[in-house]
C-alpha positions as CSV (number, residue, x, y, z in Angstrom):
1,X,2.5,-10.6,-23.7
2,X,3.6,-7.5,-22.2
3,X,6.3,-6.9,-19.4
4,X,3.4,-5.0,-17.6
5,X,1.0,-8.1,-17.6
6,X,1.2,-8.9,-13.8
7,X,-2.0,-11.0,-13.6
8,X,-2.8,-14.4,-15.0
9,X,-6.0,-15.3,-16.8
10,X,-7.1,-17.3,-13.7
11,X,-6.3,-14.3,-11.5
12,X,-8.4,-12.0,-13.5
13,X,-11.3,-14.2,-13.6
14,X,-11.7,-14.5,-10.0
15,X,-11.7,-10.7,-9.4
16,X,-13.2,-9.2,-12.9
17,X,-16.8,-9.1,-11.1
18,X,-15.5,-6.6,-8.3
19,X,-14.7,-3.7,-10.8
20,X,-16.5,-0.6,-10.6
21,X,-19.1,0.0,-13.3
22,X,-19.5,3.4,-15.2
23,X,-19.6,6.4,-13.3
24,X,-22.3,8.3,-15.2
25,X,-19.6,11.1,-16.0
26,X,-19.4,12.4,-19.6
27,X,-16.2,11.4,-21.4
28,X,-14.8,8.5,-23.6
29,X,-15.7,5.1,-22.0
30,X,-12.7,3.3,-20.5
31,X,-11.5,0.3,-22.5
32,X,-9.8,-2.0,-20.1
33,X,-10.3,-2.4,-16.2
34,X,-7.6,-5.3,-16.0
35,X,-5.0,-2.8,-17.4
36,X,-5.9,-0.5,-14.4
37,X,-5.5,-3.1,-11.9
38,X,-2.2,-4.1,-13.3
39,X,-1.1,-0.6,-13.0
40,X,-2.0,-0.8,-9.3
41,X,0.0,-3.9,-8.9
42,X,3.0,-2.5,-10.7
43,X,3.0,0.8,-8.5
44,X,2.8,-1.6,-5.3
45,X,5.6,-3.5,-6.5
46,X,8.0,-0.6,-7.7
47,X,6.8,2.1,-5.3
48,X,6.8,4.8,-8.0
49,X,5.0,8.0,-7.9
50,X,1.8,8.2,-9.8
51,X,3.5,11.1,-12.2
52,X,6.0,8.5,-12.8
53,X,3.7,5.8,-14.3
54,X,4.5,4.0,-17.3
55,X,2.2,5.2,-20.5
56,X,1.4,1.2,-20.6
57,X,-1.2,1.7,-18.0
58,X,-2.9,4.8,-19.5
59,X,-2.9,8.3,-18.2
60,X,-1.7,8.4,-14.7
61,X,-4.8,10.4,-13.6
62,X,-7.1,7.7,-14.5
63,X,-5.3,5.0,-12.7
64,X,-5.0,7.1,-9.7
65,X,-9.0,7.9,-10.0
66,X,-9.5,4.4,-10.3
67,X,-7.5,3.5,-7.3
68,X,-8.9,6.0,-4.9
69,X,-12.2,5.1,-6.0
70,X,-11.7,1.3,-5.2
71,X,-9.8,1.8,-2.3
72,X,-12.5,4.3,-0.9
73,X,-15.6,1.7,-1.4
74,X,-13.7,-1.3,-0.3
75,X,-13.7,-3.1,-3.7
76,X,-9.8,-3.0,-3.5
77,X,-9.7,-4.9,-0.2
78,X,-11.9,-7.5,-1.7
79,X,-9.8,-7.9,-4.6
80,X,-6.7,-8.6,-2.5
81,X,-8.6,-10.8,-0.3
82,X,-9.5,-13.0,-3.2
83,X,-6.2,-12.8,-4.6
84,X,-4.4,-13.9,-1.3
85,X,-7.0,-16.7,-0.6
86,X,-6.2,-18.3,-4.2
87,X,-2.4,-17.9,-3.6
88,X,-2.7,-19.5,-0.1
89,X,-4.8,-22.5,-1.5
90,X,-2.3,-23.1,-4.3
91,X,0.7,-22.8,-1.8
92,X,2.2,-19.8,-3.0
93,X,2.4,-17.8,0.2
94,X,5.1,-18.5,2.9
95,X,3.4,-17.3,6.1
96,X,6.6,-17.4,8.0
97,X,7.3,-14.3,10.1
98,X,10.7,-12.3,10.6
99,X,10.9,-10.2,13.5
100,X,14.0,-7.7,13.8
101,X,15.1,-6.9,17.2
102,X,17.7,-4.7,16.3
103,X,18.6,-1.9,19.0
104,X,19.9,1.5,18.2
105,X,21.1,3.1,20.9
106,X,21.8,6.9,21.4
107,X,24.4,8.6,23.5
108,X,23.1,10.3,26.7
109,X,23.4,13.8,25.3
110,X,21.0,12.7,22.3
111,X,18.0,12.7,24.7
112,X,15.9,15.8,25.2
113,X,15.6,15.0,28.7
114,X,16.6,18.4,31.0
115,X,19.4,17.9,33.7
116,X,19.6,18.7,37.1
117,X,23.3,19.3,38.8
118,X,23.2,15.9,40.2
119,X,22.3,14.1,37.2
120,X,19.2,13.3,34.8
121,X,15.7,14.1,35.8
122,X,13.5,10.7,35.4
123,X,10.6,11.6,33.0
124,X,8.0,11.0,36.1
125,X,9.6,13.5,38.3
126,X,9.7,16.0,35.7
127,X,5.9,16.2,35.7
128,X,5.9,17.0,39.5
129,X,8.2,19.9,38.9
130,X,6.0,21.2,36.0
131,X,3.0,21.5,38.2
């Protein structure tokens, strides 16, 4: 088993019918759609650039082309929906939500609001002056 194999056999069987067919273009036939889909998942997981793609998934141009094609026709959305539904049924998804309420205060001089001699100009008032 390769360290790049990211889908279980059950997961692959669930989405195999969603893979696009031949495009009719000339060239060598592609051997393994599963490798490409695992390449998509690997890229999402690692956040790497397409050109930094590992050779284990094939040429990065081919993986990019398939990803663009599947994202464009909605097939990738269907793949994700099926996999999320399976993971939810098996209790593998934790649906708790975390909200960050951090406030980043800026110094008064960091704003781009113009000043009058007696203080700050309110944004609503500056619209009247501009007219």
